[in-house]
N, C-alpha and C positions, 0 to 999 in steps of 0.2 A: 231705242227710237227713233224716226226720225222721218218727219213726214213734212208735206208741203201745201196748205191750208190755206183759207180765206182768212186774213187779218182781222182780230176782236173786233169788236162793234165798241169803243167808250163811249162811256158820258160820263163826262166832268160833274162832280157834282159842287156847286156854288153857295156857301155859306155866310160870304163876308172874307171868306178867305183865297190865299192861292187854290190853283188845283193839284198842284205837286207838292209845295212845302208850303206847311205852317211855321212861323219863325218862332214863335211861342214868346211870352212875355214874362219870364221869369225861371228856376230853376226846375220844375215841370209845365207840362201843358198837355190837355186834353186833346187825343187822335179825335180827327175824323175820316171822313171818306173824303179820297182825291178824284177816284174815277173808280167807274165800274166795267167788267171786261163781261159780256155775255154774249158771245158769238153763236152764229148757227149751227149744226151740227153738218158736217158734209158726208156723203156716201162716198168711199175709198174704193169701191169695183170690185171687192173678193171676199162671197160667202159673208157679207151683210156685216162687214167691216165698216164703223161708222166712227168719228173721229172729228172734234176741232180743237182749234190752238186758242188757249185760254191768257197765255202769254208768249210773243211773238218777238220776232227779232230786230221789228221796226225803229225801236227807242231802247237801244242797252244801255243808256243813259241814265234814261228811268226806271227802269227795272233793276238795275245792279243794285247786289251781286247775283240775283235770278237772270235767266238767260230765257228760257222757253219752259212754256209748259201747255202738253195737252192731254186731253180728256178721250180716252178709247172707249169702244165697245169691239172688241177684238176675240175672232175665230183664231183655229188654230192656221197655224201659215201665213198670218196677217202680218209680219214683219220677218223678211229673209235676216240671214246670218248679215252685223255688218260693224262696223267699228267704232272707235269712239275715241277720242284725246283731249285733255286739256279741260275736263271736267269732272263732275261728280253728277249723277242722275239716281233721285230719289224717285223710285216707283211705290206708291199708295193703293193697294186694290180694294176698291171697293166690294167688290162683288167677283164670285167666282175665285179660279186659283190660276196661277201665273208659275210655269216651269222657267228656268233659267238657266242656260248652259253656255262657257265660253270656249276656244280652241286650246285653253291649257288644262283642260278637263277638271274645271269646276263647276258644279252644279249646287241647284238651290228650290225650293219649293215658297210664293210667297202665296199665302191665304187672304180671303176676306178679312180684313182688318188689320193685315202687316203689312209692314212696308222694309223696301230693301235700299238700303244708301251704298250705291258702287261708286267707287274711286277710281275712274277711267285714266287719271293721271298721263303718264308717257305712253298707255295703250290698251286697248282688248278689243276682243273678238266675240260678238256675242250673238246669240239670239233669245226672244223671250216670246212665249208660246202659252196659248190658254190649251187647258187638257182636251184630250181627242173629245169631238162630240159636244163642246159649252164655250159659252163665252164667257169673255172675262169684260167687265168693267173697272178701270185702271185710269189711275191718273200718275204722269210723269213730270218731273219739275228738274231742268236741268242748271244745275248750280257751280257759277265759273268759280276758276281757281285762281289764285294770284301768280303771277309770271312764275314765281320761286316754285311755285309748283307743278306749273304744267309738268314737267316729266316726274314725278313723283311716283313711286310703286305702286301700281292697281291694288287696289282692295274692295273687299265686300265683308257687307253688315247687315245681316238680317236679322232684322226687328220686328219680333214676334208679338204682335199687338196686347195680348194675354199676357204677357211679361212684361211689359213697359209699366215703370213707376208711374202710380196714379194719385190724385189727389182726388180728395170726395169730400162735399160737404153743402148742407142747406140746395140740393136739385144741383148742381154742379157736380159733375165728373170732369175731368183735365190727363189724360195722359201725355206724358213726355216723350217724345220719338227722340229729341235732340234739345238740348241745353236745359232749362233748368227755370222750376215756375213753381213761387210760396216754397222754396227750400227742397223742394225733391229733384233731383236729379237725373239724367238719362248717363248713361255710360258710354253713349255716343261716340263716337272718336269725329273732330272735324278738324278739317284745314283750314277752313271759317267759317266762324263761331255763330252756326245757324240754329235757331229756334224753329222747333218744329213742335206745336201740339193739335193733339186730336180733342177737341171739345165737345160737350154735350150736356144740354142744357131742356131742363125738366120746366113744363110750361112754368112763366114766369118767374124764373129764376135769373139770376145776375151774376157776372164777375167782372174783377178790375182787374188787369194785368200790367203791370213797370214794363217801358222799353227804353232802352237807349236810345236818347231823343233824335240823332242821327241815323239810325237804323230803319232800312228800308222794311215793309212790312204787307202784307195782303191776309185776307180771308175768304177763303171759300168753304162754298153750303154745299154740304153733302146731304142732308134733312131740313125742311122745315125752313124758318127765315129767323133771323135775328136783328138787332137792332142795336146799330153801332154808332158808341159816341155820345157824345152831350147831345147833340140835335137828335141821336134814334134815327139815322137813317135804315130804311128796312133793307137788308139784304136777304136777297130769298133763294131759292132751289136752284142752284148751278151757278149762279153768279160770285164771281170773281172781284174785291174790291179790295183796290190798293188805298193804303193806310196817307194821311197826312203826315209829314215827317218833317224834323226842323234843320236848321244848319249851324245851330248852336249846341255846345256838348252839355246833356242834363241826363233828365229822367223824363219820360212821358207816361204819360196815364191811358189805356184804353178799357175803356166798359162797351159791354157784351149783354144783350140782356136778348132773352126772349118772351113771346107773345103767347098768344092763348096756348098754341101748341108749343112741344117739346123740337129740338132741334140739335144738328151737328155739323160742325165745321172743322175745318182742319186753319191751322194757323200759323204761317211762316213769317218769321223774320231775319236780319242779319245787315251787318255793313257792309256798305259800297267799296269794293275795292278801287274805284277811280282810277281804272287801266284802261289804255285801248283794248276794244273786241273785235276779233275779226274771223269771220263764220266762214268754216269752208266746208259742206252738209254736216256729217256726224262730227267735226271737228274744231274746237274754237281755240285760237291761239292771237297772240297780240301782235300778230304783223302778217303781211302774206309771204312771206317768207317761212314763217314757223306753217301754216299752212302749206306750203309746197313740199315743205320737209317732211310734214305728216303724210302726205301721201305716196312718198318717196319711200316711206319706213315701212307703210303697209304693205310694200311691195315684195319686203323680206320674208325671211323664214319667222316663224314665230316665238324662237327664244331670241334670234336677235334681235327683234322689234319691243317685244315689252319685256322678257325675264319671267319670272313666277307669279303670279298676284297672292297677295294676302289676304287673312281677313276667315273668316265664320261658314264661309263655304266649304261642302266638301271635297274631296277631287278622286277624282276617277286612278 
C-alpha cells in the first residue's frame, strides 16, 4: 500500500519525563507513553475507500526501525499494482479478507485476525485487494531493512491468527505473531528482531511485559481502552501510543491494564537501526542513488529485477 495522507496529530504526554526518551535509573525502568497519534480519517475518493496515516515519514529517527503505518477501510480496487524495495510490510486484517498476488505468480489470502509478513527486499511488484463487493479493514506497517539486507531475496510469511502460539492466564490472552513473550515463541523469520503481539484483556485484567530498554515500541488499540505504564495513561480505541524508551542498554517493564471493559490491542517493538533513511515513493533506501537505481531496476523485466520470492505463499 502506498498513500499520501495528512500527517498524524501528535500529542506529547508529559509526566516529568522527556517525550521521546526515558533514561531510567537502573537496570530496569517502567515504560510510559511518549506521545499519542490519532489522525483524522481521509476519504480517498474511490468507492468509499477511507484511510489515515498513523505513523508518517516526517521523523524517521523517532520511529526507527518503523517507517509508516496506515489504517485503511479498503474496497476492491483501492490499490493498483505497485512495487516495493528495501522494506518489510506487516499487514494485519482487523475485519474482512484481503487477497494478495505478485507478478511472479505468488498468491495468498489474509483473513480477519491474520497477518502477512512480506519482505520486499530487492523488490516485489504486487497488488492487495478486498474480496469483490466487500470492504476490508486493514493495518499495514512498514519496517525498515538494514543496509546489508536491502537487496535480500523477497519472502512471504502468512501468519494465521488461529495458529499463532498463545499465552493465556487470568483474563489475559497474548498471541505471539513475531518474537517471544513469557517463553512463548513465534516461528516468524525476521531480518530485524521485531516483537509483534496481539493482546486481549478482559475487564480489569493486567499484564506486564519485559522489553529491551533501547527498543522502540508502540501500542495500537483495536477495541476498548487500555491503561499504560505506571501512570496508567489511558489509550483509547483507534489511538497509537509510542512508548518511552532508554538510551542505556538494559531491561524495561511495560504494564497494560484494562478498565471496566475488555480491550484488544497490537504491540510492536524493535531495535533502532540508526541508519540514513531515504524515501522514494514505495522504495526506502539509504541514499538518493539507491532510490534512483530502484526506479531504473523496476523498468526491467521481472525476473531480471527480483528473481523468485520465497515463503509459504502458493505459486501459479
